[in-house]
C-alpha positions in Angstrom: -14.1 16.8 40.8 -17.4 15.2 39.9 -18.5 11.9 41.5 -21.2 9.5 40.3 -24.3 8.7 42.4 -22.9 5.3 43.5 -19.7 6.9 44.9 -21.7 9.6 46.7 -24.0 6.9 48.2 -21.0 4.9 49.5 -19.5 8.0 51.0 -22.7 8.9 52.8 -22.7 5.6 54.7 -19.0 5.8 55.4 -17.8 3.0 53.1 -15.5 5.2 51.1 -14.2 8.8 51.5 -14.6 11.4 48.8 -10.8 12.1 49.2 -9.8 8.5 48.4 -12.3 8.3 45.5 -10.9 11.5 44.1 -7.4 10.1 44.3 -8.5 6.9 42.6 -10.0 8.8 39.8 -6.9 11.0 39.4 -4.8 7.8 39.3 -7.0 6.3 36.5 -6.8 9.6 34.5 -3.0 9.7 35.0 -2.6 6.1 33.8 -4.8 6.9 30.7 -2.8 10.0 29.9 0.5 8.0 30.3 -0.8 5.3 27.9 -1.9 7.9 25.3 1.0 10.3 25.7 3.0 8.8 22.8 0.0 8.0 20.6 -0.5 10.2 17.5 -3.5 10.6 15.3 -3.1 11.2 11.6 -4.8 10.5 8.3 -5.9 12.0 5.0 -8.9 12.6 2.6 -8.3 11.4 -1.0 -10.5 12.7 -3.8 -10.1 12.6 -7.5 -11.8 13.1 -10.9 -11.0 11.0 -13.9 -12.1 11.1 -17.5 -11.5 8.5 -20.3 -11.8 10.3 -23.6 -13.0 8.5 -26.7 -14.5 5.4 -25.1 -18.1 6.4 -25.3 -18.7 5.7 -21.7 -17.2 3.8 -18.8 -14.8 1.0 -19.8 -16.5 -2.3 -19.2 -13.2 -4.1 -19.7 -10.2 -1.9 -19.3 -7.2 -0.9 -17.2 -7.6 -1.0 -13.5 -6.4 2.5 -12.9 -7.3 3.0 -9.2 -8.9 0.1 -7.5 -12.6 0.1 -8.5 -13.2 3.8 -9.0 -15.6 4.7 -11.8 -14.2 6.4 -14.9 -15.8 9.7 -16.2 -16.7 10.9 -12.7 -15.7 12.7 -9.6 -14.9 10.3 -6.7 -14.2 10.1 -3.1 -11.4 7.5 -3.1 -10.9 7.1 0.7 -10.8 8.7 4.1 -7.9 7.4 6.2 -7.6 7.6 9.9 -4.6 6.2 11.8 -3.6 5.8 15.4 0.1 5.2 16.1 2.3 4.5 19.1 5.7 4.0 17.4 8.6 2.0 18.8 11.0 4.0 21.0 14.7 3.2 21.3 14.4 0.9 24.3 15.5 -2.8 23.7 12.1 -4.2 24.6 10.0 -1.4 23.0 6.3 -1.9 22.1 3.7 0.0 20.1 0.9 -0.4 17.7 -0.6 0.9 14.5 -4.3 1.0 13.6 -5.4 2.4 10.3 -9.0 2.5 9.1 -10.3 3.2 5.6 -13.8 4.5 4.8 -14.8 4.8 1.1 -14.7 2.9 -2.2 -11.0 2.0 -1.9 -11.6 0.4 1.4 -14.3 -1.8 0.0 -12.2 -2.8 -3.0 -9.1 -3.6 -1.0 -10.6 -6.9 0.2 -9.5 -7.0 3.8 -13.0 -6.3 5.1 -14.4 -4.2 8.0 -12.6 -1.2 6.7 -9.3 -2.2 8.4 -6.4 -1.0 6.3 -3.8 -2.1 8.8 -3.9 -3.1 12.5 -0.8 -4.6 14.1 1.2 -4.7 17.4 4.8 -3.5 17.0 7.5 -5.2 19.2 11.2 -5.2 19.5 13.4 -8.0 20.8 17.1 -7.1 21.7 18.8 -9.7 19.5 21.9 -8.3 17.9 20.9 -4.9 16.6 17.3 -5.6 17.5 14.5 -7.3 15.6 11.4 -5.2 14.9 8.2 -7.2 14.7 4.7 -6.6 13.3 1.9 -9.0 14.4 -1.6 -8.5 12.8 -2.7 -7.0 9.5 0.1 -5.2 7.6 1.1 -4.1 4.1 3.0 -6.4 1.8 6.7 -6.1 1.9 7.4 -6.0 -1.9 6.6 -3.5 -4.6 7.8 -0.1 -6.0 4.3 1.4 -5.3 2.2 1.0 -2.2 -1.5 1.1 -1.4 -1.4 4.7 0.0 -1.8 6.7 -3.2 -0.1 9.9 -1.8 3.1 8.0 -1.3 3.3 6.9 -4.9 4.7 9.1 -7.7 1.5 8.8 -9.8 -2.2 8.9 -9.2 -3.0 5.7 -11.1 -1.6 2.4 -10.0 1.0 0.5 -12.0 0.7 -2.9 -13.8 3.2 -4.2 -11.2 1.1 -3.1 -8.3 -1.9 -4.9 -9.8 -0.2 -8.3 -9.8 1.3 -8.0 -6.3 -0.4 -9.0 -3.0 -1.2 -5.9 -1.1 -2.1 -7.0 2.5 -1.3 -9.9 4.8 -2.5 -11.2 8.2 0.4 -12.7 10.1 3.8 -11.9 11.6 6.9 -10.3 10.1 10.3 -9.4 11.4 12.9 -6.8 10.2 16.6 -7.0 11.1 19.0 -4.2 10.2 22.5 -5.6 9.9 23.9 -2.1 9.3 22.9 1.2 7.7 23.5 -0.6 4.4 21.8 -4.0 4.7 18.3 -4.9 6.1 16.2 -8.0 5.8 12.5 -8.6 6.3 10.8 -12.0 6.6 7.2 -12.9 7.3 4.6 -15.7 7.7 0.9 -15.1 7.0 -2.2 -17.2 6.9 -4.2 -14.8 4.7 -3.2 -12.6 1.8 -5.2 -10.1 -0.3 -4.7 -8.1 -3.4 -6.4 -5.0 -4.7 -5.5 -5.4 -8.4 -7.5 -6.8 -11.3 -4.9 -9.3 -12.5 -4.2 -11.1 -9.2 -7.1 -11.0 -6.7 -5.9 -13.4 -4.0 -8.5 -14.9 -1.8 -7.7 -15.9 1.8 -5.8 -19.2 1.9 -6.6 -22.0 4.3 -4.6 -20.7 7.2 -1.3 -22.1 8.4 -1.9 -25.4 6.8 -1.1 -23.6 3.5 0.8 -20.5 4.7 2.1 -17.5 2.8 5.9 -17.1 3.3 7.9 -14.1 2.2 11.3 -12.4 2.3 12.9 -9.1 1.2 16.5 -7.9 1.3 17.4 -4.2 0.8 20.7 -2.5 0.2 21.1 1.3 0.8 24.0 3.3 -0.5 25.9 5.1 2.4 26.9 8.7 2.5 30.4 8.1 1.0 28.7 7.2 -2.3 28.6 10.9 -3.2 25.6 11.9 -5.4 24.4 8.2 -5.3 24.0 8.2 -1.5 20.6 7.0 -0.4 20.2 4.8 -3.5 18.3 1.5 -2.8 18.3 -1.9 -4.3 15.6 -4.5 -3.1 14.7 -8.0 -4.0 12.0 -10.2 -2.6 9.6 -13.2 -3.0 6.2 -14.0 -1.7 4.9 -17.6 -2.0 1.2 -18.4 -1.4 0.6 -22.1 -1.0 -3.0 -22.4 -2.0 -6.5 -21.1 -2.7 -5.5 -18.0 -4.6 -7.5 -16.8 -7.5 -6.3 -15.5 -10.9 -8.7 -13.5 -13.0 -11.6 -14.9 -11.0 -10.6 -18.6 -11.4 -9.6 -20.6 -8.3 -5.9 -21.7 -8.2 -5.6 -24.4 -5.6 -1.8 -24.8 -6.1 -1.1 -21.2 -5.1 1.1 -18.5 -6.6 4.6 -17.0 -6.4 5.4 -13.3 -6.7 9.0 -12.2 -7.5 10.1 -8.6 -7.2 13.3 -6.5 -7.8 13.4 -2.7 -7.6 15.8 0.2 -7.3 15.8 4.0 -6.7 18.8 6.1 -7.7 19.6 9.8 -7.3 21.5 11.3 -10.2 24.3 13.9 -10.6 21.5 16.3 -11.4 20.2 17.0 -7.9 16.6 17.6 -9.0 16.4 14.3 -11.0 15.8 10.8 -9.5 15.1 7.6 -11.3 13.9 4.1 -10.4 12.9 0.8 -11.9 11.0 -2.4 -11.0 10.6 -5.9 -12.2 7.6 -8.0 -11.1 6.9 -11.7 -12.0 3.8 -13.6 -11.1 3.4 -17.4 -11.5 0.1 -19.1 -10.7 0.9 -22.7 -10.7 -2.2 -24.7 -11.7 -3.7 -22.4 -14.4 -0.7 -22.2 -15.6 -0.3 -18.5 -15.9 2.9 -16.3 -16.0 3.0 -12.6 -16.1 5.8 -10.1 -15.8 6.1 -6.3 -15.7 9.1 -4.1 -16.4 8.7 -0.5 -15.2 10.8 2.7 -15.3 10.3 5.8 -13.2 11.6 9.3 -13.2 11.0 12.4 -11.0 12.2 15.9 -11.7 11.8 18.3 -8.7 11.5 21.9 -10.1 11.2 23.5 -6.7 9.8 22.8 -3.2 6.2 22.8 -4.6 6.4 21.4 -8.1 7.5 18.1 -9.5 7.0 16.0 -12.7 6.7 12.2 -12.3 7.0 9.9 -15.3 6.3 6.1 -15.5 6.6 3.7 -18.4 5.7 -0.1 -18.3 5.7 -3.2 -20.4 3.4 -6.0 -19.3 3.7 -9.5 -20.8 1.1 -12.3 -20.3 3.2 -15.4 -21.1 0.4 -17.9 -20.7 -1.9 -15.9 -23.1 0.6 -14.6 -25.6 -0.5 -11.0 -25.0 1.3 -7.8 -24.1 0.5 -4.2 -23.3 2.3 -1.0 -22.5 1.5 2.2 -20.6 3.0 5.7 -20.3 2.0 8.1 -17.5 2.9 11.7 -16.8 1.9 13.3 -13.5 2.4 17.0 -12.6 2.3 17.5 -8.9 1.9 21.0 -7.3 1.4 21.8 -3.6 -0.5 25.1 -3.6 -2.3 24.8 -0.2 -0.8 23.8 3.1 -1.1 20.0 3.8 -2.7 19.5 0.3 -1.1 17.4 -2.4 -2.6 18.2 -5.9 -2.0 16.3 -9.1 -2.9 16.3 -12.8 -2.2 13.1 -14.7 -2.3 11.9 -18.3 -2.0 8.2 -19.1 -2.0 6.1 -22.3 -2.5 2.3 -22.3 -1.9 0.2 -25.5 -2.5 -3.5 -26.2 0.4 -4.7 -28.4 -1.0 -8.1 -29.4 -3.7 -10.3 -28.0 -5.9 -13.4 -28.6 -9.2 -12.4 -30.1 -11.1 -9.8 -28.1 -10.0 -11.1 -24.7 -7.2 -8.7 -24.1 -8.4 -5.5 -25.7 -10.2 -2.6 -24.0 -14.0 -2.5 -24.4 -16.1 0.6 -24.2 -19.5 0.9 -22.6 -21.0 0.8 -26.1 -19.2 -2.5 -26.9 -16.5 -1.1 -29.1 -13.1 -3.0 -28.9 -10.0 -0.8 -28.7 -6.3 -1.3 -28.5 -5.8 2.1 -26.9 -7.2 3.7 -23.7 -6.6 7.1 -22.3 -6.9 8.7 -18.9 -7.1 12.3 -17.7 -7.2 12.7 -14.0 -7.0 15.2 -11.2 -6.4 14.3 -7.6 -6.3 16.2 -4.2 -5.2 14.7 -0.9 -5.5 16.6 2.4 -3.2 15.1 5.0 -3.6 15.8 8.8 
């Protein structure tokens, strides 16, 4: 046992004994070990290369494939580091989650200070128990999330780009049964990482963001359809949002519905999503219809498909996209992907809603070739 000079000096004049000091230090170490015993450390490193053939250079106005990453280049997307103490089964359980992002995606997310999420987790023993998150946490709606490796494709969807991504506030989840669960939340700031709906912080609880989500899960007696999910939710931001860079003092409302469904073919799963965004004082309405399919060839290989239709009601414009992503896990702990994506502008007003190359050429079609690798630890 090592002692600092202050402790040795006190022991020399008889104020303390080295035995009591040693016991005190051991008590502190024991308390620290107890506090950290259930804490886990995890994270990932996300890198990718993407190429946009035929555009003559980086798109100056084009699809927001993956936050603000630069086309025609090799990119570090993000380094993720998370500390977790999950809730246990006790009625008054407590825990926390701290997740930090370093890299271009962290800067583009908009939360600031590289904080991806940071919240206290609590449970109150009401009925089956209410699980709470207090702090900064992911939005409750959407088929896709901010963590790329949890999505079926490398590039983000149109739907993801019009949804809020992160909130600062409090949310609670109540599970009525294995079939029905409900989440509700109140936030004083909301952010989005997409191009179409970049929400600025609102003015606190004077103009709060309120939200709710209900999810149904098919039980085991549904045969091949067991585990299927159906979700519906709404997020209403009262004021000081921004749409396409223009302030929207009356706020915005996001509606979402989505499902996942196994099929009688065990290797095939399908899904779908509907997103609707209304910003009230522009006025501006946008909706997205998306379909997903995954075929699992074996434990290492899968093919993920996505198709979307995006309508801008306020601008009389529409676009579609098709994405195919081949995923293969060759190395341990490494997810690798190759992706092809095609975006098409169906109709537009002038040159406002077509893709523009670096050289100034306007195009109705844009293409993406991408490769991604994520190491998870």
